[in-house]
C-alpha positions as CSV (number, residue, x, y, z in Angstrom):
1,M,-9.2,-15.2,18.2
2,N,-6.2,-12.9,19.1
3,L,-4.7,-10.9,16.2
4,L,-1.4,-9.1,15.6
5,I,-1.1,-6.4,13.3
6,L,2.4,-5.2,12.3
7,G,2.7,-1.5,11.2
8,S,1.8,2.0,12.5
9,G,0.1,3.8,9.7
10,G,-3.3,4.6,8.4
11,R,-3.5,1.1,6.6
12,E,-3.0,-0.4,10.1
13,H,-5.7,1.6,11.6
14,A,-8.1,0.8,9.0
15,L,-7.4,-2.8,9.4
16,T,-7.6,-2.6,13.1
17,W,-10.9,-0.6,13.0
18,K,-12.6,-3.3,10.6
19,L,-11.4,-6.3,12.2
20,A,-12.4,-5.2,15.7
21,Q,-16.0,-5.2,14.3
22,S,-15.8,-9.1,13.9
23,K,-17.7,-11.3,16.4
24,K,-14.8,-13.9,15.8
25,V,-12.0,-11.6,17.1
26,S,-11.4,-11.4,20.7
27,R,-8.4,-9.0,21.2
28,I,-6.1,-7.1,18.5
29,F,-2.8,-6.2,19.3
30,I,-0.9,-3.6,17.2
31,A,3.0,-3.3,17.2
32,P,3.7,-0.5,17.2
33,G,0.4,1.2,16.1
34,N,-0.6,4.8,16.7
35,A,-3.1,6.8,18.7
36,G,-5.8,5.7,16.6
37,T,-5.2,2.1,16.7
38,S,-5.3,2.1,20.5
39,E,-9.0,3.0,20.3
40,S,-9.6,-0.5,19.0
41,G,-6.8,-2.6,20.2
42,T,-3.6,-2.7,22.3
43,N,-0.6,-1.0,20.9
44,L,2.8,-2.7,21.9
45,N,6.0,-0.9,21.5
46,A,7.8,-3.1,19.1
47,D,9.6,-2.9,15.9
48,P,8.1,-5.1,13.1
49,G,11.6,-5.5,11.7
50,N,12.8,-7.2,14.9
51,F,11.5,-10.8,14.3
52,Q,12.5,-12.1,17.7
53,D,10.5,-9.2,19.3
54,V,7.6,-10.2,17.2
55,K,8.0,-13.8,18.2
56,N,8.1,-12.8,22.0
57,I,4.7,-10.9,21.4
58,V,3.1,-13.8,19.8
59,L,3.9,-16.2,22.5
60,K,3.2,-13.9,25.4
61,N,-0.1,-12.7,24.0
62,K,-1.3,-16.1,22.8
63,I,-1.7,-14.7,19.0
64,D,-3.6,-16.8,16.7
65,I,-3.0,-15.0,13.5
66,V,-0.4,-12.5,12.4
67,V,-1.3,-9.6,9.7
68,V,1.6,-7.8,8.2
69,G,0.8,-4.3,7.2
70,P,4.1,-2.8,5.7
71,E,6.2,-4.2,3.0
72,A,9.7,-4.2,4.6
73,P,9.1,-7.3,7.0
74,L,7.7,-9.3,4.2
75,V,10.6,-8.5,1.9
76,E,12.8,-9.3,4.7
77,G,11.3,-12.6,5.3
78,I,9.2,-12.5,8.6
79,H,7.0,-15.3,6.9
80,D,9.8,-17.5,6.5
81,F,11.1,-16.8,10.1
82,F,7.7,-18.1,11.6
83,L,7.9,-21.2,9.2
84,S,11.3,-22.0,10.4
85,D,10.8,-21.6,14.2
86,P,9.0,-24.7,15.7
87,D,7.6,-22.5,18.5
88,I,5.6,-20.3,16.1
89,R,5.6,-22.2,12.6
90,N,1.7,-22.9,13.2
91,I,0.9,-19.4,13.5
92,P,-0.4,-18.1,10.0
93,V,1.0,-15.1,8.8
94,I,-1.0,-13.0,6.5
95,G,1.5,-11.8,4.0
96,P,3.9,-13.6,1.5
97,D,7.0,-15.3,1.9
98,K,10.5,-13.8,1.0
99,S,10.2,-15.7,-2.4
100,A,6.8,-14.3,-3.3
101,A,7.6,-10.7,-1.7
102,R,10.1,-10.4,-4.5
103,L,6.9,-9.0,-6.5
104,E,7.6,-5.8,-4.7
105,G,11.0,-6.2,-3.2
106,S,12.7,-6.3,-6.7
107,K,11.5,-4.3,-9.7
108,D,13.6,-6.6,-12.0
109,F,12.0,-9.6,-10.5
110,A,8.5,-8.3,-11.1
111,K,9.3,-7.2,-14.6
112,E,10.8,-10.5,-15.5
113,F,7.8,-12.3,-14.1
114,L,5.3,-10.1,-15.9
115,I,7.1,-10.8,-19.3
116,R,7.3,-14.6,-18.4
117,H,3.4,-14.6,-18.1
118,N,2.6,-12.3,-20.9
119,I,1.0,-9.7,-18.5
120,P,0.9,-6.3,-20.1
121,T,3.6,-4.0,-18.9
122,A,5.9,-1.2,-20.2
123,S,8.8,-2.5,-22.2
124,Y,12.2,-2.1,-19.9
125,R,15.8,-3.0,-19.5
126,S,17.7,-3.6,-16.2
127,F,21.2,-2.3,-15.7
128,N,23.8,-2.9,-12.9
129,K,27.4,-1.5,-12.5
130,E,28.8,-4.0,-14.9
131,T,26.5,-3.1,-17.8
132,A,26.2,0.6,-17.0
133,A,28.0,1.4,-20.3
134,G,24.8,0.6,-22.2
135,V,22.6,3.1,-20.2
136,R,22.6,6.0,-22.6
137,S,22.3,3.8,-25.7
138,Y,19.0,2.3,-24.2
139,L,17.7,5.6,-22.9
140,S,18.2,7.0,-26.7
141,T,15.9,4.2,-27.9
142,L,12.9,5.7,-25.7
143,N,10.9,8.9,-26.0
144,P,11.1,11.1,-23.0
145,P,10.2,11.2,-20.2
146,Y,12.3,8.5,-19.0
147,V,11.1,6.2,-16.1
148,I,13.9,5.3,-13.8
149,K,13.4,2.7,-10.7
150,A,15.8,1.4,-8.2
151,D,15.5,-2.2,-8.0
152,G,14.8,-2.7,-4.3
153,L,12.8,-0.9,-1.6
154,A,14.0,2.8,-1.4
155,A,11.3,4.2,1.3
156,G,9.2,5.3,-1.6
157,K,11.8,7.5,-3.2
158,G,13.1,5.0,-5.8
159,V,11.0,5.8,-8.8
160,L,11.9,9.0,-10.8
161,I,10.4,10.4,-13.9
162,I,12.8,12.5,-15.9
163,D,12.4,14.6,-19.2
164,S,16.2,15.1,-20.0
165,L,18.3,12.4,-21.5
166,D,21.6,13.8,-19.9
167,E,19.8,14.1,-16.5
168,A,18.2,10.6,-16.8
169,E,21.6,9.1,-17.5
170,K,23.2,11.0,-14.7
171,E,20.5,9.9,-12.3
172,V,21.0,6.1,-13.3
173,L,24.5,6.4,-12.7
174,S,24.1,8.0,-9.2
175,I,21.7,5.3,-8.3
176,L,24.2,2.5,-9.4
177,N,27.0,4.2,-7.4
178,G,24.9,4.1,-4.1
179,K,22.4,6.8,-3.9
180,F,19.9,4.4,-2.6
181,G,22.3,1.9,-1.0
182,K,21.6,-1.8,-1.8
183,A,18.3,-0.9,-3.2
184,G,20.0,0.6,-6.2
185,E,22.4,-2.1,-6.9
186,K,20.2,-2.7,-10.1
187,V,18.1,-0.2,-12.0
188,V,15.1,-0.8,-14.2
189,I,14.6,1.7,-17.1
190,E,11.2,1.7,-18.4
191,Q,9.2,3.1,-21.4
192,F,6.9,5.9,-20.2
193,L,3.0,4.9,-20.4
194,K,0.6,8.0,-20.6
195,G,-2.7,7.2,-19.1
196,I,-4.6,7.4,-15.6
197,E,-3.5,5.3,-12.9
198,L,-5.5,3.2,-10.3
199,S,-4.9,0.6,-7.7
200,V,-6.4,-3.0,-7.7
201,F,-6.3,-5.4,-4.9
202,I,-6.7,-9.0,-4.1
203,I,-6.6,-11.4,-1.1
204,T,-5.5,-14.8,-2.0
205,D,-4.8,-18.1,-0.3
206,G,-2.4,-19.2,-3.1
207,H,-5.1,-20.9,-5.1
208,T,-8.0,-18.7,-5.5
209,Y,-8.5,-15.0,-4.7
210,K,-11.2,-12.5,-3.8
211,L,-11.1,-9.2,-5.7
212,L,-11.5,-6.3,-3.3
213,P,-12.5,-2.6,-4.3
214,E,-10.3,-0.7,-6.7
215,A,-9.1,2.8,-5.7
216,K,-7.4,5.8,-7.0
217,D,-4.8,7.7,-4.8
218,Y,-3.3,11.1,-5.4
219,K,0.6,11.2,-4.8
220,R,1.6,14.7,-5.4
221,I,1.8,17.1,-2.7
222,G,0.3,20.1,-4.7
223,E,-3.2,20.6,-6.0
224,G,-3.5,19.9,-9.7
225,D,-1.1,16.9,-9.1
226,K,2.1,19.1,-9.0
227,G,4.9,19.1,-6.7
228,L,7.0,16.3,-5.1
229,N,5.6,12.8,-4.7
230,T,4.4,11.9,-1.2
231,G,3.0,8.5,0.4
232,G,-0.5,9.6,-0.8
233,M,-2.6,12.6,-0.2
234,G,-6.1,11.1,-0.6
235,A,-8.0,8.2,-2.4
236,V,-11.4,7.6,-3.9
237,S,-13.2,4.3,-4.4
238,P,-14.7,3.2,-6.8
239,V,-13.0,4.5,-9.7
240,P,-15.6,5.7,-12.3
241,F,-13.6,4.4,-15.4
242,A,-13.0,1.0,-13.9
243,D,-16.4,-0.5,-15.2
244,D,-17.3,-3.8,-15.7
245,V,-15.6,-4.1,-19.4
246,F,-12.3,-2.6,-18.0
247,M,-12.2,-4.9,-14.9
248,E,-12.8,-7.9,-16.8
249,K,-9.7,-7.0,-18.9
250,V,-7.9,-6.6,-15.5
251,R,-9.1,-10.0,-14.3
252,K,-8.4,-11.9,-17.6
253,R,-5.1,-10.3,-18.5
254,I,-3.4,-9.5,-15.2
255,I,-4.9,-11.1,-11.9
256,D,-5.5,-14.4,-13.3
257,P,-2.0,-14.9,-15.0
258,T,-0.5,-13.4,-11.8
259,V,-2.1,-15.9,-9.4
260,E,-1.7,-18.8,-11.9
261,G,1.9,-17.6,-12.5
262,L,2.9,-17.8,-9.1
263,A,1.5,-21.4,-8.7
264,K,3.4,-22.4,-11.7
265,E,6.6,-21.2,-10.4
266,N,5.8,-23.0,-7.0
267,I,5.8,-19.8,-5.2
268,T,3.0,-20.0,-2.4
269,Y,1.3,-16.5,-2.0
270,K,-0.9,-15.9,1.1
271,G,-1.9,-12.6,1.6
272,F,-2.7,-9.3,-0.3
273,I,-1.5,-8.4,-3.7
274,F,-1.8,-4.5,-4.9
275,F,-1.6,-4.1,-8.6
276,G,-0.5,-0.5,-9.6
277,L,-2.1,-0.2,-12.9
278,I,-2.5,2.4,-15.7
279,N,-5.4,2.8,-18.0
280,V,-4.0,3.5,-21.5
281,S,-6.9,4.3,-23.9
282,G,-9.1,1.5,-22.2
283,E,-6.2,-1.0,-21.9
284,P,-4.8,-1.9,-18.6
285,F,-1.1,-2.2,-18.1
286,V,0.7,-3.2,-15.0
287,I,3.2,-0.4,-13.5
288,E,4.2,-2.3,-10.2
289,Y,3.1,-4.8,-7.9
290,N,3.1,-4.5,-4.1
291,A,3.1,-7.3,-1.7
292,R,0.4,-5.6,0.7
293,L,-2.4,-3.3,0.8
294,G,-1.8,0.2,-0.1
295,D,-2.0,3.4,2.0
296,P,-4.1,5.7,1.6
297,E,-6.0,3.3,-0.6
298,S,-6.8,1.1,2.5
299,E,-8.6,3.9,4.0
300,V,-11.3,3.8,1.2
301,V,-11.0,-0.1,0.2
302,I,-11.5,-1.4,3.8
303,P,-14.4,1.0,4.7
304,R,-16.2,-0.4,1.4
305,I,-16.1,-3.9,2.6
306,K,-19.7,-4.7,4.1
307,S,-18.9,-8.4,5.2
308,D,-16.7,-9.6,7.9
309,L,-13.1,-8.8,6.8
310,F,-11.8,-11.7,9.4
311,E,-13.7,-14.2,7.3
312,L,-11.2,-13.4,4.4
313,I,-8.3,-13.5,6.6
314,E,-9.2,-16.8,8.2
315,G,-9.8,-18.0,4.7
316,V,-6.3,-17.4,3.8
317,A,-5.1,-19.0,7.0
318,E,-7.1,-22.2,6.4
319,G,-6.7,-22.3,2.7
320,D,-10.6,-22.2,2.0
321,L,-10.9,-18.5,0.8
322,Q,-13.0,-19.6,-2.0
323,K,-16.0,-20.4,0.2
324,R,-15.8,-17.1,2.1
325,I,-18.2,-14.4,1.6
326,L,-17.3,-10.7,0.5
327,E,-19.8,-8.2,0.1
328,I,-19.1,-4.6,-1.1
329,D,-20.7,-1.5,-0.1
330,E,-21.9,0.2,-3.4
331,R,-21.5,3.8,-2.1
332,Y,-18.5,5.9,-2.8
333,A,-15.8,6.2,-0.1
334,T,-13.2,9.1,-0.1
335,T,-10.4,10.0,2.1
336,V,-8.4,13.0,2.5
337,M,-5.1,13.0,4.2
338,A,-4.0,16.0,6.4
339,V,-0.1,16.4,6.5
340,S,2.8,18.0,8.7
341,G,3.7,21.5,7.4
342,G,6.9,21.0,5.2
343,Y,6.2,17.4,4.4
344,P,7.4,15.6,2.2
345,G,10.6,17.5,3.1
346,D,11.3,18.5,6.6
347,Y,8.6,18.8,9.3
348,E,8.4,19.1,13.0
349,K,6.6,16.5,15.3
350,G,4.9,16.9,18.4
351,K,2.3,19.4,17.5
352,V,-1.0,18.8,19.6
353,I,-4.0,17.9,17.5
354,T,-7.4,19.2,18.4
355,G,-11.0,18.7,17.0
356,L,-11.1,15.0,16.6
357,N,-14.2,14.9,18.6
358,G,-15.8,17.4,16.3
359,V,-16.0,14.7,13.4
360,T,-19.4,13.0,12.7
361,E,-20.6,10.7,9.8
362,S,-17.0,10.1,8.8
363,V,-14.1,8.0,10.2
364,V,-10.8,9.5,11.1
365,F,-7.6,7.2,10.4
366,H,-4.6,8.0,12.1
367,A,-1.2,7.5,10.5
368,G,1.6,9.6,11.9
369,T,0.1,10.1,15.5
370,K,0.8,9.2,19.0
371,S,-0.7,9.7,22.6
372,D,1.2,12.0,24.9
373,G,-0.8,11.8,28.1
374,D,-4.2,12.9,27.4
375,K,-3.3,14.7,24.1
376,V,-2.9,13.3,20.7
377,V,0.3,14.7,18.9
378,T,1.8,14.5,15.4
379,S,4.6,12.0,15.0
380,G,5.0,11.7,11.2
381,G,4.7,13.4,7.9
382,R,1.3,12.0,6.9
383,V,-0.8,12.6,10.1
384,L,-4.3,11.3,9.7
385,S,-7.0,10.9,7.0
386,V,-10.7,11.5,7.1
387,T,-12.9,9.0,5.3
388,S,-16.6,9.5,4.3
389,W,-19.1,7.7,2.3
390,G,-21.7,9.1,-0.2
391,N,-23.9,8.3,-3.1
392,S,-21.3,10.2,-5.3
393,V,-17.6,11.1,-5.3
394,K,-18.7,14.8,-4.6
395,E,-21.0,13.8,-1.7
396,A,-18.3,11.8,-0.1
397,L,-15.6,14.3,-0.5
398,S,-18.0,17.1,0.7
399,R,-18.5,15.3,3.9
400,S,-14.5,14.5,4.3
401,Y,-13.6,18.3,3.8
402,Y,-16.4,19.3,6.2
403,N,-15.1,17.1,8.9
404,L,-11.5,17.9,8.1
405,S,-12.3,21.6,9.0
406,F,-12.8,20.7,12.7
407,I,-9.2,19.2,13.0
408,K,-6.5,21.6,13.5
409,F,-2.7,21.2,14.5
410,D,0.2,23.7,13.8
411,G,1.1,23.6,10.1
412,I,-1.7,21.4,9.0
413,Y,-1.9,21.0,5.2
414,F,-4.1,19.0,2.9
415,R,-5.1,19.1,-0.7
416,R,-8.5,20.6,-1.6
417,D,-8.9,18.9,-5.0
418,I,-8.9,15.1,-4.3
419,G,-11.1,13.6,-6.8
420,F,-10.7,16.5,-9.2
421,D,-9.9,14.4,-12.3
422,L,-13.0,12.1,-11.9
C-alpha cells in the first residue's frame, strides 16, 4: 500500500513514523512534510489546500489511501473533491467530508449539534451583525470570565477568555466587524466552565469506533500556565484523573451520542474525532470538537499505540473497523515542545539545529523544521518535540528533558513544568 499524508507538523511526523512500521505499507509520501518526515517517507513540495495538486500526486505515485492531518483541507472539502472526481473517487480519504467537518469548522454548528443530542456542554448564544445589539444583554447574564469564539477557523486565535464585560463586548463587536475575516461572521459566547481539560480521541468508520489513548496538553507559553496561548507546549498520556469511572461517563454521555447523532443526521464521518473536554468536579463537558488528531497530543497518543496503526486506517477505508485490533501501551508517554525565541509572537526562521543525534531512548518529532543541504534548520514557531516513555509521568518527563538538553538552536525555548498539575 502507498500512503499520502497531508500536512507538515508534529502530528504528521508521528503518523509517518508509526505507519512506516507497518508491514502492509510500501511507501509513504508526505505533502509537504518536514525534515523529520523525510526519515520515514518521501516529502513532496505541495500545498494540501491545492486539491488539484493533491490529485496529481495521488495519480502519479499510485496512492492507495490519503490521510489528512490538518483541519483546513477537511473544512474546505478535500474529501468531497475526491468523491466528485471519477479519476480518484475510489481512493479512500481518512478524514471527514465537508458536512461532517463542520464539527470543527463551525462552532455554532457544533454547539447546536451538542444541544440537539443532549451532550453536556456549556450554555451559549450565537450572534451575527444583525443580532449584535443583544450582545451586552446576554453577556450580562453570565458571570465573568467570558468565553468568546469566532465561529470559523481562525488559525488558533479565535477563542478568547476575557474578564471585563466592557472588553468582552468590544471584542465580540470587533470580531463581527472583520477582525478574523469570514471566520468571525458569527460569534459564539459561552458560559465559562471551571475545571481541568483533557483531549479524547476516536477513529471511526461512520458506524463503529475505536477509543484511542487520551492526553492532556499545555497551551500557554509560560510556566505555571501563564502567558499567551500557543499551538501546544507539551502533552502527557494517560491522564491520571481519566480513570475507568470518568471514561465510562465520557463514552456514554459524549462519544456514543456523537457517533449516533452523526448517523441519525445522515452525516457519514470517516476519520478521527478529537473531543476537547473539561472535567468539572468529576463530570465531563465538551468544550470543542476537532475533525482530526491534535498536536502535540498526537506525539503522545500515537506512541502509545502498540498495534499496527495502519490496521485502523484500513478499517476506516474498508468500513470494517470493528474487527480490527487496537492494543495500547500501558506506560506513560510525555512530549516537551521546543519553540523559536519570540513565539507565539514574531520569531526568526533558518536557525541551525544541532544535537539531534545525541537523543537516545526518546523520539524527536519534527514540526517547524526543514532540510537545508546536510543541515536541519527551523522553519516555524513550534520547532520539534521530544517524546519519551516511562512507568510514571515523572520518569517519562525526566527522559524527555534529559534528551532535550542535547538539542540546540539559537533562541530555543521550552517549558520546564509540563505535567506539573498532575
